[in-house]
C-alpha positions in Angstrom: -9.3 -64.0 -3.6 -12.4 -65.2 -5.5 -13.7 -63.0 -8.3 -17.0 -61.2 -8.0 -18.7 -59.6 -5.1 -17.2 -60.3 -1.7 -19.4 -59.8 1.3 -17.6 -59.0 4.5 -19.0 -61.0 7.4 -18.8 -60.2 11.1 -16.2 -63.0 11.4 -14.1 -61.4 8.6 -14.3 -58.0 10.3 -13.2 -59.5 13.7 -10.2 -61.3 12.2 -9.2 -58.3 10.1 -9.4 -56.1 13.2 -7.3 -58.5 15.3 -4.7 -58.8 12.6 -4.2 -55.0 12.4 -4.4 -54.1 16.0 -0.9 -54.2 17.4 -0.3 -52.8 20.9 1.2 -49.8 19.3 -1.8 -49.1 17.1 -4.1 -49.7 20.1 -2.2 -47.0 22.1 -2.2 -44.7 19.1 -6.0 -45.1 18.8 -6.5 -44.5 22.5 -4.4 -41.3 22.4 -6.1 -40.0 19.3 -9.5 -40.7 20.8 -8.6 -38.7 23.9 -7.3 -35.8 21.8 -10.5 -35.8 19.8 -12.6 -35.8 23.0 -10.6 -32.9 24.4 -11.0 -30.9 21.2 -14.8 -31.2 21.5 -14.8 -30.3 25.2 -16.9 -27.2 25.7 -18.4 -27.2 22.2 -22.1 -26.9 22.5 -24.2 -29.8 21.1 -27.3 -29.1 19.1 -30.6 -30.1 20.6 -31.0 -32.6 17.7 -27.6 -34.2 18.6 -28.6 -34.4 22.3 -31.9 -36.0 21.4 -30.3 -38.5 19.1 -27.7 -39.4 21.6 -30.3 -39.8 24.3 -32.4 -42.1 22.1 -29.3 -44.2 21.2 -28.5 -44.8 24.9 -32.1 -45.5 26.1 -32.2 -48.6 28.3 -28.4 -49.1 28.0 -28.0 -49.2 31.8 -31.5 -50.1 33.0 -31.9 -52.8 35.6 -29.6 -55.7 35.4 -27.5 -54.0 32.6 -26.2 -51.5 35.2 -22.8 -52.4 36.6 -24.0 -51.6 40.1 -27.1 -53.9 39.9 -27.5 -56.2 42.8 -30.7 -58.3 42.7 -33.0 -55.3 42.3 -32.3 -54.0 45.8 -32.6 -50.4 44.7 -36.3 -50.9 44.4 -36.8 -51.8 48.0 -38.4 -49.1 50.1 -36.6 -47.3 52.9 -37.9 -48.0 56.4 -40.0 -45.2 58.1 -37.3 -44.7 60.7 -34.9 -43.6 58.0 -36.9 -40.4 57.3 -36.7 -39.5 61.0 -33.0 -40.2 61.3 -31.7 -38.4 58.2 -31.8 -34.9 59.6 -30.1 -36.1 62.8 -27.3 -37.5 60.8 -26.9 -34.4 58.7 -26.7 -32.3 61.9 -24.2 -34.7 63.5 -22.0 -34.3 60.4 -22.4 -30.5 60.4 -24.3 -30.5 57.1 -21.0 -31.2 55.4 -20.1 -34.0 52.9 -17.9 -36.4 54.8 -16.0 -37.3 51.6 -15.2 -33.9 49.8 -16.2 -31.3 52.4 -18.9 -29.7 50.3 -21.5 -27.9 52.5 -25.3 -27.8 52.2 -25.1 -24.1 51.1 -22.6 -25.0 48.3 -24.8 -28.0 47.2 -27.9 -25.7 47.1 -30.1 -28.5 48.5 -30.1 -31.1 51.3 -27.2 -33.4 51.4 -27.7 -37.2 51.0 -27.5 -39.6 53.8 -25.7 -42.8 52.8 -25.9 -46.3 54.2 -22.3 -47.4 54.8 -23.1 -51.1 54.5 -25.5 -50.5 51.6 -28.3 -52.1 53.5 -31.4 -49.8 53.5 -32.8 -51.6 56.5 -29.8 -50.8 58.7 -30.6 -47.2 59.9 -28.4 -47.1 63.0 -26.3 -44.0 63.5 -23.1 -46.0 63.0 -24.2 -47.0 59.5 -25.2 -43.6 58.2 -23.0 -40.8 56.9 -23.7 -37.5 55.1 -22.6 -37.1 51.5 -23.2 -34.6 48.7 -25.1 -36.0 45.7 -22.0 -36.3 43.6 -20.0 -38.3 46.2 -23.1 -40.4 46.9 -23.1 -41.5 43.3 -19.4 -42.1 43.2 -19.4 -44.4 46.3 -21.8 -46.9 44.6 -18.9 -48.6 42.9 -16.0 -50.3 44.7 -18.3 -50.8 47.7 -16.0 -52.8 49.9 -13.4 -50.0 49.7 -15.9 -47.2 50.6 -17.5 -49.3 53.4 -14.1 -49.6 55.1 -13.3 -45.9 54.5 -16.5 -44.7 56.0 -16.5 -47.1 58.9 -13.0 -45.9 59.9 -14.0 -42.3 59.5 -17.0 -42.8 61.9 -14.8 -44.7 64.4 -12.4 -41.7 64.5 -15.3 -39.3 65.0 -16.7 -41.3 67.9 -13.3 -41.5 69.8 
């Protein structure tokens, strides 16, 4: 090693990390990280910590950085007929989330009406289903799977 001051470059850090990260050490690191996360569960965070964390993550998932981003479709407006149809769909589904069974009363607010094919313009009864806000957020990933699940659920209801 050369004498004098040695400045670690990003390339040096990457190579050093790769050399020391065996499958066993990766697993140990993963397990330790989970244990540390569980140890902090329920521990209140200071307002300063929350503010700093919020600032650190600003813009992290905005627009095309979001894993659910599809050509900016979320900015498209809903058609007028959707507002008229939403309450009918909620009533059809008994004001119950069709994924988890949560009721409007348990939710404390109106349940969401979800487009099964993710097309805001398709407001037919066979393309809309009632979901609580939590489930509506969860079904925005793995869309092909959820589309199939909800289409089959509606077909069974109509029979």
